[in-house]
C-alpha positions, 0 to 999 in steps of 0.5 A, a space after each residue: 633374881 638377886 640374892 638380896 634378903 626379902 623384906 617382911 613388909 609387903 608394900 613396894 618401896 617404889 610405887 607403894 603398891 601392896 605386894 603378892 610375891 617377891 616382885 611388885 606386880 605394878 612396877 616390877 621392882 624386887 622387894 628386898 632390903 634397900 641396904 645392900 652388903 658389899 658382897 651383894 654389890 660384888 655378886 650383882 656386878 659379876 652376875 650382870 657381866 656374865 649374864 651379858 657375856 652369855 647372851 652376847 656371844 650366843 646372839 653373835 653366834 646366831 647372827 653370824 651363822 644364821 643370817 636373818 634368823 635373829 630378826 625373824 625371832 624378834 618379830 615372832 616374839 621370841 626374845 628372852 634368849 637373845 640380847 636386845 638388838 638396840 643394846 647390842 647395836 650400841 655395844 658393837 658400834 661403840 667397840 667398832 668406832 673406838 678401834 676405828 678412831 684409834 686406828 685411823 687418825 689423820 695427823 699433821 705429820 702426814 702432810 708435812 714435808 712431802 710433795 706429790 706429782 702426777 706420778 704416785 708412790 715416788 718417795 724414797 721410802 716407797 721406791 726403796 721398799 719396792 726395789 728391795 722386794 724386786 731384788 729378792 725375786 731376782 735369780 741372777 746377778 744380771 737380773 739384780 743389775 737390771 732391777 737397780 738400773 730400772 729404779 735408778 732411772 725412776 729416781 732420776 725421772 722423779 727428781 727432774 719432775 719435782 725440781 722443774 715441774 713446769 718444764 715437764 708440763 706436770 701439775 703439782 702441789 704440796 701433798 696434804 695442801 688439800 682444798 684451800 679454804 683459808 686464804 681469803 682476800 678479805 681481812 674481815 666480814 666488814 671488808 667483804 660487805 664493803 666490797 659487795 656494797 660497791 658492786 652493782 646489785 647484779 654482780 653481788 654474791 648470792 646468799 650461798 656464796 656470801 655464807 661461804 665467804 663469811 665462813 672462809 674469813 672466819 677460818 682464815 682468822 682462826 687458822 692464820 692461813 695454815 691450810 694444812 692444819 685446817 685440812 687435818 681438822 676437817 678430815 678428823 671432824 668428818 671421820 668422827 661424824 661417821 656414827 651420825 652418818 650411819 644413824 641417819 642412813 638406817 631409817 633411810 635404808 629402812 624406807 628403801 626396804 619398805 618400798 621394795 617389799 611394799 606388797 609384803 603387808 605383814 612387814 611394818 616399817 619398824 620390822 625393816 629397821 630391825 632387820 637393818 639393825 642386825 645387819 649393821 651389827 654384823 657389819 661392825 663385827 665384819 669390819 673389825 675383822 677386816 681392820 685386823 686383817 689389813 693391819 696384818 697385811 700391811 705388816 707382813 704382806 702375806 699373799 694368803 692374807 690378801 686372798 682371805 680379805 677378798 674372800 671375806 668381802 665376798 662372804 659379806 656380800 653373800 651374807 646380806 643377800 642370804 639374810 634378805 632371802 631368809 627374813 623376807 622368805 622370797 625366791 632367789 630371783 626376786 631376792 637377787 633383784 631387790 638386793 641389787 636395787 637396794 645396793 644401788 639406792 644405798 650407794 647413791 644415798 651414801 654418796 649424797 650423805 658423804 657430801 652433806 656430812 663433809 660440808 657440815 664438817 667444813 662449817 663446824 670446824 
């Protein structure tokens, strides 16, 4: 309830219904003076913020400490004490992807001036860093000399491979060159169509190949043969399609749950979707913690952080199993089997979704 002054007139300004109390029994609007003071606006703002924060943190507490509890509460009709799952999903997903896109962004600098051979991690920075770490562990001068000799041998081998790769029999390419989609032999669609028309009908490209060639010509005209720039744009486009990928995956995974629990008639399709919404919210919060831990690991390389990341990952797996068991109220054996089947189905569908969205990124860049 707001602190606005109640109107003396007992007619709703919104729907014109006759009022009995402070709120309209027809549309729910509060019967207060339409012209608010500055203080009223400020108090509204802080009241809404603190109300949201209070519900949010209490809901997060139950979400983390009691897997499956919020979903059971919601379908049982006990909802006033908790933040609405859709509202919470929007907030947590927006927060997660804001941090994710700020943290993980592919740039042209990541691809320029580097060479990748079959040997991995052989650039000067990686070798110097590894050598320094090993020297710190050396106990004697002899150990230090052995470390230096070993890394000097690795650098020599690397230089021989990179300077004369054919002699070494190794395949290599500039790092970040990626898939070559911009070097079409055709200058325009007209040239391509002309070549296709000159071929026997049995040798002409089919519908799919023709569309791919058209797209390749368009990309070549846009990027002028700069395959690195195209690779960067495609990968960033793909990263920014993750929210849509998750949006598509949720109803699909709800269908999997519906099939796995087909004999539990009390659970409607929307109940499975609600359970997944809460699970997705937990996953967003879980991944935010993982990102923070990985950043600390990259900076300091503390051993205990690596173990903490691993243990948190196991805890996330156990959380999903526990949530399924509590929400669907089945035994450990049945829940475990269905948990494994769900992960198998979700894994296959996720690979297919990744491929589909990657191709969509190729054609939308």
